[in-house]
VMD Tcl script that draws the C-alpha trace (Angstrom):
set ca {
  {-118.18 101.97 53.50}
  {-121.59 100.86 54.66}
  {-123.97 99.53 51.97}
  {-127.52 100.81 51.78}
  {-130.20 99.19 53.94}
  {-133.04 97.23 52.33}
  {-135.40 100.12 53.05}
  {-133.10 102.64 51.35}
  {-132.65 100.38 48.32}
  {-136.40 99.84 47.98}
  {-136.91 103.62 48.03}
  {-134.25 104.07 45.31}
  {-135.77 101.21 43.35}
  {-139.13 102.96 43.17}
  {-137.79 106.40 42.25}
  {-137.08 107.66 38.76}
  {-133.57 106.98 37.46}
  {-131.15 109.65 38.62}
  {-127.41 110.19 38.66}
  {-127.20 107.64 41.50}
  {-129.51 104.87 40.20}
  {-129.52 102.66 37.11}
  {-131.74 99.66 36.35}
  {-131.17 96.72 34.02}
  {-133.47 93.81 33.20}
  {-130.56 91.38 32.79}
  {-126.82 91.22 32.19}
  {-127.05 90.15 28.55}
  {-126.76 91.84 25.18}
  {-125.42 95.38 25.55}
  {-125.88 95.34 29.33}
  {-122.26 94.32 30.23}
  {-121.05 97.46 28.42}
  {-123.71 99.87 29.69}
  {-123.39 98.59 33.26}
  {-119.64 99.22 33.16}
  {-120.27 102.71 31.82}
  {-122.67 103.30 34.72}
  {-120.13 101.99 37.25}
  {-117.50 104.33 35.78}
  {-119.91 107.28 35.99}
  {-120.90 106.50 39.59}
  {-117.22 106.26 40.55}
  {-116.60 109.70 39.02}
  {-119.59 111.23 40.89}
  {-119.57 114.39 38.79}
  {-122.49 115.86 40.75}
  {-120.46 115.59 43.96}
  {-123.04 113.69 46.03}
  {-120.24 111.83 47.86}
  {-122.68 108.92 48.14}
  {-122.65 105.51 46.45}
  {-124.48 104.91 43.19}
  {-126.48 101.73 42.65}
  {-127.07 99.46 39.64}
  {-130.05 97.11 39.99}
  {-129.98 93.97 37.82}
  {-133.30 92.19 37.30}
  {-135.75 95.12 37.19}
  {-137.58 97.07 34.48}
  {-137.12 100.79 33.93}
  {-140.07 101.51 36.23}
  {-138.50 99.50 39.06}
  {-140.75 96.44 38.68}
  {-138.84 93.19 39.40}
  {-138.46 90.80 36.45}
  {-138.18 87.61 38.49}
  {-134.66 87.08 37.15}
  {-132.79 84.15 38.69}
  {-129.77 85.54 40.56}
  {-127.16 82.83 40.17}
  {-123.64 82.55 41.52}
  {-122.38 82.82 37.93}
  {-124.20 86.14 37.45}
  {-122.73 87.51 40.69}
  {-119.27 86.39 39.59}
  {-119.66 88.16 36.23}
  {-120.70 91.34 38.02}
  {-117.79 91.11 40.47}
  {-115.41 90.82 37.49}
  {-116.26 94.43 36.62}
  {-113.83 95.52 39.35}
  {-110.90 93.35 38.31}
  {-111.08 92.80 34.54}
  {-108.93 95.89 33.96}
  {-111.37 97.75 31.73}
  {-112.20 100.34 34.42}
  {-109.18 102.14 35.83}
  {-108.37 102.84 38.54}
  {-110.31 99.83 39.82}
  {-113.63 101.01 41.28}
  {-114.65 100.40 44.86}
  {-117.83 98.35 44.56}
  {-119.87 95.67 46.29}
  {-121.91 93.02 44.46}
  {-124.76 91.46 46.45}
  {-127.86 89.31 46.07}
  {-130.56 91.26 47.91}
  {-134.21 90.44 48.64}
  {-136.18 93.57 47.73}
  {-139.94 93.93 47.11}
  {-140.29 90.15 47.63}
  {-137.88 89.40 44.76}
  {-134.21 88.53 44.52}
  {-132.14 91.19 42.74}
  {-128.47 91.64 41.96}
  {-127.28 94.96 43.39}
  {-124.00 96.70 42.54}
  {-123.09 99.49 44.98}
  {-120.36 101.83 43.67}
  {-118.56 104.31 45.93}
  {-117.16 107.62 44.56}
  {-113.46 107.52 43.75}
  {-111.11 109.74 45.77}
  {-108.79 110.08 42.78}
  {-110.90 110.81 39.71}
  {-111.14 110.76 36.78}
  {-112.02 107.07 36.37}
  {-111.99 105.70 32.82}
  {-113.74 102.81 31.10}
  {-111.78 101.72 28.01}
  {-109.99 105.07 27.94}
  {-113.15 107.20 28.22}
  {-114.39 109.19 31.20}
  {-118.09 108.47 31.73}
  {-120.23 110.81 33.84}
  {-123.93 111.32 34.58}
  {-126.23 114.32 34.46}
  {-129.45 113.24 36.15}
  {-130.67 110.07 34.40}
  {-128.42 110.69 31.37}
  {-124.96 109.18 30.95}
  {-122.30 110.42 28.56}
  {-118.64 111.27 28.05}
  {-116.98 113.98 30.10}
  {-116.28 117.33 28.49}
  {-113.04 119.24 29.09}
  {-114.84 121.24 31.79}
  {-116.09 118.04 33.44}
  {-112.51 116.77 33.52}
  {-111.34 119.96 35.20}
  {-114.03 119.57 37.86}
  {-112.96 115.98 38.53}
  {-109.26 116.92 38.60}
  {-109.87 119.73 41.10}
  {-111.88 117.41 43.33}
  {-108.88 115.26 44.17}
  {-108.07 115.65 47.84}
  {-104.32 115.95 48.48}
  {-104.55 114.73 52.04}
  {-106.55 111.63 51.15}
  {-104.86 110.81 47.87}
  {-102.63 107.76 47.51}
  {-98.94 108.47 47.62}
  {-98.52 107.69 43.92}
  {-100.34 110.90 42.91}
  {-98.91 113.17 45.58}
  {-96.79 116.07 44.24}
  {-93.00 115.68 44.46}
  {-91.44 118.69 46.16}
  {-88.89 120.49 44.02}
  {-89.68 118.69 40.77}
  {-90.98 120.58 37.73}
  {-92.53 119.76 34.37}
  {-89.04 119.96 32.87}
  {-88.32 116.69 34.72}
  {-91.00 114.92 32.66}
  {-90.34 113.53 29.20}
  {-93.27 115.14 27.41}
  {-92.43 113.57 24.04}
  {-92.69 110.16 25.67}
  {-95.97 111.24 27.23}
  {-97.41 112.23 23.84}
  {-96.15 109.26 21.83}
  {-96.24 106.39 24.33}
  {-98.44 107.01 27.34}
  {-101.26 109.24 26.18}
  {-102.38 107.00 23.28}
  {-102.41 104.04 25.68}
  {-104.66 105.60 28.32}
  {-106.98 107.87 26.33}
  {-109.26 106.69 23.54}
  {-108.27 107.77 20.03}
  {-111.47 109.70 19.34}
  {-110.96 111.72 22.52}
  {-107.40 112.55 21.46}
  {-108.56 113.62 18.02}
  {-111.01 116.08 19.55}
  {-107.92 117.91 20.88}
  {-109.83 120.27 23.18}
  {-107.29 120.12 25.99}
  {-104.01 121.91 26.55}
  {-100.85 119.96 27.33}
  {-101.13 120.93 31.02}
  {-104.73 119.71 31.07}
  {-103.69 116.41 29.49}
  {-100.93 115.92 32.04}
  {-103.37 116.72 34.86}
  {-106.15 114.47 33.52}
  {-103.74 111.52 33.41}
  {-102.38 112.38 36.90}
  {-98.86 113.06 35.70}
  {-99.11 116.48 37.38}
  {-101.28 117.80 40.20}
  {-103.41 120.19 38.14}
  {-103.19 122.38 35.05}
  {-102.88 125.62 37.04}
  {-99.87 124.50 39.10}
  {-98.50 121.52 37.17}
  {-96.28 119.91 39.78}
  {-95.11 116.40 38.80}
  {-96.64 113.58 40.82}
  {-94.91 110.42 41.96}
  {-96.79 108.65 39.17}
  {-95.62 111.18 36.59}
  {-91.98 110.70 37.53}
  {-92.29 106.90 37.61}
  {-94.00 106.69 34.19}
  {-92.51 109.57 32.14}
  {-89.77 111.00 34.36}
  {-86.39 111.67 32.79}
  {-84.59 110.23 35.83}
  {-87.08 109.06 38.50}
  {-84.42 107.99 41.01}
  {-83.25 111.61 41.32}
  {-86.52 112.34 43.11}
  {-87.51 108.88 44.37}
  {-84.27 107.29 45.61}
  {-85.61 103.71 45.69}
  {-87.01 103.80 42.16}
  {-84.47 101.47 40.59}
  {-83.61 97.76 40.40}
  {-80.65 95.70 41.54}
  {-79.91 92.41 39.78}
  {-77.37 89.82 40.93}
  {-76.54 86.46 39.35}
  {-74.50 84.43 41.84}
  {-72.53 81.24 41.26}
  {-73.74 79.54 44.41}
  {-76.60 79.35 46.85}
  {-76.00 82.36 49.12}
  {-74.89 85.98 48.94}
  {-71.23 85.11 49.65}
  {-70.98 83.25 46.32}
  {-68.99 84.76 43.41}
  {-70.95 87.24 41.29}
  {-71.44 86.24 37.65}
  {-73.51 89.24 36.62}
  {-74.52 92.46 38.36}
  {-76.45 95.50 37.21}
  {-78.30 98.46 38.70}
  {-81.16 99.38 36.40}
  {-82.50 102.95 36.28}
  {-85.20 104.74 34.30}
  {-88.97 104.71 34.31}
  {-90.89 101.75 35.67}
  {-91.46 100.45 32.15}
  {-87.75 100.84 31.31}
  {-86.86 98.83 34.40}
  {-89.42 96.11 33.68}
  {-88.24 95.69 30.09}
  {-84.56 95.59 31.07}
  {-84.98 93.15 33.96}
  {-87.11 90.85 31.83}
  {-84.34 90.87 29.22}
  {-81.92 89.88 31.99}
  {-84.16 87.06 33.16}
  {-84.52 85.72 29.63}
  {-80.74 85.91 29.07}
  {-79.94 83.89 32.19}
  {-82.79 81.42 31.80}
  {-80.63 78.71 30.26}
  {-82.47 76.18 28.14}
  {-81.80 72.46 27.83}
  {-81.71 71.03 24.29}
  {-82.73 67.44 23.55}
  {-82.38 65.44 20.32}
  {-83.06 61.97 21.74}
  {-85.80 59.98 19.93}
  {-86.99 62.98 17.93}
  {-86.04 64.60 14.64}
  {-86.28 68.19 15.88}
  {-84.59 69.75 18.88}
  {-86.69 70.38 22.00}
  {-86.05 73.22 24.44}
  {-87.31 73.80 27.95}
  {-86.89 76.70 30.35}
  {-85.49 76.22 33.84}
  {-87.93 78.87 35.06}
  {-91.23 79.62 33.27}
  {-90.73 83.17 32.03}
  {-94.43 84.05 32.20}
  {-94.48 83.30 35.94}
  {-91.31 85.33 36.52}
  {-92.82 88.26 34.60}
  {-95.92 88.22 36.79}
  {-93.86 88.18 39.99}
  {-91.51 90.96 38.83}
  {-94.31 93.24 37.62}
  {-96.22 92.58 40.82}
  {-93.20 93.75 42.82}
  {-92.97 97.06 40.95}
  {-96.72 97.65 41.17}
  {-97.16 96.91 44.88}
  {-93.85 98.08 46.39}
  {-93.66 101.10 48.68}
  {-92.10 104.22 47.15}
  {-92.82 106.29 50.25}
  {-91.43 104.60 53.34}
  {-88.20 103.11 52.00}
  {-85.33 103.93 49.67}
  {-84.62 100.24 48.99}
  {-84.81 99.15 45.34}
  {-86.52 96.08 43.95}
  {-83.86 93.38 44.27}
  {-83.61 90.21 42.19}
  {-81.11 87.56 43.27}
  {-80.52 84.62 40.93}
  {-78.82 81.75 42.78}
  {-77.88 78.33 41.40}
  {-80.90 76.73 43.05}
  {-83.51 79.52 43.17}
  {-84.54 83.06 42.27}
  {-85.52 85.59 44.93}
  {-87.54 88.72 44.13}
  {-87.43 91.23 46.99}
  {-90.31 93.71 47.15}
  {-89.69 96.64 49.57}
  {-93.23 96.94 50.85}
  {-95.20 94.56 53.05}
  {-98.91 93.71 52.92}
  {-101.19 96.71 52.44}
  {-104.81 97.54 53.23}
  {-107.07 94.50 53.46}
  {-104.10 92.22 52.66}
  {-102.48 91.05 55.89}
  {-99.71 88.70 56.97}
  {-102.36 86.08 57.62}
  {-104.38 86.25 54.39}
  {-101.59 87.14 51.92}
  {-101.98 85.23 48.67}
  {-105.52 83.99 49.29}
  {-107.67 84.09 46.13}
  {-109.80 87.21 45.78}
  {-107.98 89.22 48.46}
  {-106.08 92.12 46.94}
  {-105.45 95.79 47.61}
  {-103.46 98.56 45.96}
  {-100.83 100.68 47.64}
  {-100.31 102.36 44.26}
  {-103.71 102.24 42.50}
  {-102.82 104.85 39.90}
  {-99.55 103.14 39.05}
  {-101.55 99.92 38.62}
  {-103.86 101.81 36.26}
  {-100.89 103.11 34.25}
  {-99.24 99.69 33.95}
  {-102.57 98.23 32.86}
  {-102.91 100.89 30.16}
  {-99.36 100.22 28.93}
  {-100.00 96.49 28.67}
  {-97.92 95.27 31.62}
  {-100.98 94.15 33.60}
  {-103.68 92.10 31.89}
  {-106.08 91.72 34.79}
  {-106.09 93.30 38.25}
  {-105.43 90.92 41.12}
  {-104.45 87.96 38.91}
  {-100.63 88.13 38.91}
  {-99.95 85.92 41.92}
  {-102.70 83.50 40.92}
  {-101.11 83.04 37.48}
  {-97.65 82.55 39.00}
  {-98.97 80.00 41.52}
  {-100.79 78.08 38.80}
  {-97.65 77.85 36.66}
  {-95.12 77.20 39.42}
  {-97.12 75.19 41.96}
  {-95.00 74.21 44.94}
  {-91.89 75.80 43.47}
  {-93.20 79.23 44.56}
  {-92.93 80.27 48.21}
  {-93.25 83.64 49.95}
  {-91.57 85.20 52.95}
  {-94.06 87.85 54.04}
  {-92.96 90.42 56.61}
  {-94.49 93.77 57.69}
  {-91.91 95.76 55.68}
  {-91.05 93.49 52.74}
  {-92.10 90.46 50.72}
  {-89.76 87.95 49.11}
  {-90.99 85.66 46.34}
  {-88.79 82.57 46.11}
  {-88.89 80.35 43.03}
  {-87.08 77.03 43.35}
  {-85.10 75.65 40.43}
  {-86.02 72.41 38.73}
  {-85.33 69.28 40.75}
  {-82.40 67.34 39.45}
}
mol new
graphics top color blue
foreach p $ca { graphics top sphere $p radius 0.5 }
foreach p [lrange $ca 0 end-1] q [lrange $ca 1 end] { graphics top cylinder $p $q radius 0.2 }
display resetview
């Protein structure tokens, strides 16, 4: 992924707007929305250029620089386009301050997505020449067919032997589809059920609708029948190591959302509260472990774990002095053993699963889960990061 040279950008700056170039005078008013629509369209690359699209901030429609001050705050706002969760899956983009035609400009370079379609607020935006609009049913079919099996993430690979009968299509219609597709698009009702399943990546395509890993994880009737590690083990131990007596034990099966809901119920049940009446008229309660931090760590484990290279489940061990959350999947992509947990460094082993969990409300903002947990827990949170697994350890309150 090499960004354009200054010479190439200056050439694009002077040309008429096309399906690879958009210009904005500033990032105010309606611009934050229209820029996101443009980013979504460039990521979809309907024309099939297989080249990055560019949004210039600080220029008029004719390419003349405005003299806009390019501040760090502006660059931060533009970088948030990738992680604020409104565009899913998260686009691959680069935000830069570039010196072009003797003026400073903000430049957003957007690479085509390998796993289209990409949606902004539930809508698929595409471009035809300088025009931008919503994808038609035919446009969606083109984008679906463009997915490359060999290059696709594991979470949208087909699962050998599985069929559409292994997907809960009522759950798809009532729970998932309204979460990921805008209401007005659903009301248009131009697409068959197979096309809907394909457009949301639950199946490979509408001609041969083979369930994907994502489809089984999100709407599968019994995901662990096809993905042996797709379940959760919970242990509450009366002691500080695995030899201690077991107070509570459960293996949790079902879709990812079923598992998340059930394990969060377990965490809340065991999160004993202290009650105080001293020097106050009303009782006061406090949690041993902040539930919001535990939720972030648990959901992060499901989202980033490996479903391909291991049959180990997500494991949660609750000891008397700590909680351990075992994620069967080490650092991935640009995240390494050395930079794990550093602000701003994130990658997605399962980008489409991340998109689905965001649509269903289990992820509020991409890349923020660990940061939220660290902010809440401080020094109580530690990680054991290994090539094949990650353990998040949350210490109990000091006595």
